C-alpha positions as CSV (number, residue, x, y, z in Angstrom):
1,M,-30.5,-13.7,42.9
2,F,-28.1,-13.5,40.0
3,Q,-29.4,-13.1,36.4
4,I,-26.5,-14.3,34.3
5,I,-27.0,-15.2,30.6
6,V,-24.8,-17.9,29.1
7,D,-24.4,-17.6,25.4
8,D,-25.4,-20.7,23.4
9,D,-21.9,-21.2,21.9
10,V,-20.5,-21.3,25.5
11,K,-23.1,-23.8,26.5
12,Q,-22.3,-26.0,23.5
13,M,-18.6,-25.8,24.2
14,I,-19.1,-26.9,27.8
15,I,-21.3,-29.8,26.7
16,D,-18.9,-30.9,24.0
17,A,-15.9,-30.7,26.3
18,K,-17.7,-32.8,28.9
19,E,-16.1,-31.0,31.7
20,D,-17.1,-28.2,34.1
21,Y,-16.0,-24.7,33.7
22,R,-15.5,-21.7,35.9
23,V,-15.6,-17.9,35.4
24,C,-12.9,-16.4,37.7
25,T,-10.8,-13.3,38.0
26,A,-7.6,-13.0,35.9
27,C,-5.3,-10.2,34.9
28,R,-7.5,-9.1,32.0
29,G,-10.8,-9.4,34.0
30,P,-13.2,-12.3,34.1
31,V,-12.1,-15.4,32.2
32,L,-13.7,-18.8,31.5
33,V,-11.5,-21.8,32.3
34,P,-11.9,-25.5,32.9
35,I,-12.1,-26.4,36.6
36,T,-8.9,-28.4,36.1
37,I,-7.2,-25.1,35.8
38,K,-9.1,-23.2,38.5
39,P,-11.2,-25.3,40.8
40,P,-14.6,-24.1,42.0
41,K,-15.2,-22.7,45.5
42,A,-18.1,-23.3,47.8
43,T,-19.2,-19.7,47.4
44,D,-19.5,-19.9,43.6
45,V,-22.8,-19.4,41.8
46,V,-23.6,-22.7,39.9
47,I,-25.3,-22.8,36.6
48,P,-26.3,-26.2,35.2
49,I,-25.3,-26.8,31.5
50,G,-26.6,-30.1,30.4
51,D,-24.8,-32.7,32.5
52,Q,-22.0,-30.2,33.3
53,K,-21.8,-27.1,35.5
54,L,-20.6,-23.6,35.0
55,Y,-19.3,-22.0,38.2
56,I,-19.2,-18.3,38.5
57,S,-16.9,-16.9,41.2
58,R,-18.8,-15.0,43.8
59,V,-16.6,-11.9,43.1
60,Q,-17.4,-12.1,39.4
61,A,-21.1,-12.9,39.9
62,D,-21.6,-9.3,41.2
63,Y,-20.3,-7.9,37.9
64,V,-20.9,-10.4,35.1
65,D,-24.3,-10.5,33.5
66,Q,-23.3,-12.5,30.4
67,V,-20.8,-15.3,29.7
68,S,-19.5,-15.3,26.2
69,M,-16.7,-17.0,24.2
70,D,-14.5,-13.9,24.3
71,M,-14.1,-14.7,28.0
72,L,-12.4,-18.0,27.2
73,C,-9.0,-18.1,28.8
74,T,-6.1,-18.1,26.3
75,E,-2.7,-19.8,26.5
76,R,-1.2,-16.3,27.0
77,D,-3.5,-15.7,30.0
78,L,-2.4,-18.9,31.5
79,N,1.3,-18.3,31.0
80,T,1.4,-14.7,32.1
81,C,-1.2,-14.1,34.8
82,P,-0.3,-14.8,38.4
83,A,-3.8,-16.0,38.9
84,F,-2.7,-19.3,37.3
85,P,0.6,-20.2,39.1
86,T,0.0,-24.0,38.9
87,Y,-0.4,-23.9,35.2
88,R,2.7,-21.8,34.6
89,R,4.8,-24.3,36.5
90,G,4.0,-26.9,33.9
91,R,1.6,-29.0,35.9
92,Y,-1.0,-29.0,33.1
């Protein structure tokens, strides 16, 4: 069983955005992105946040014990990291 703490400001951001988010692997380590950028996988750990869901990749779930706002993916991450090729091609 995974014990992952989600900071209150992350919870509020997800609720306000009214969309699901995912913690996945990027070049700088674990990042928090909307699932429109990186869709969830069947193996993800799912944490309910109000009416939304926070997905934690199975790989990151072994290492992450807290989800905080400093994990929020930046525009630079999206444009420079090969983990987000769809974004870099201007799809989003």
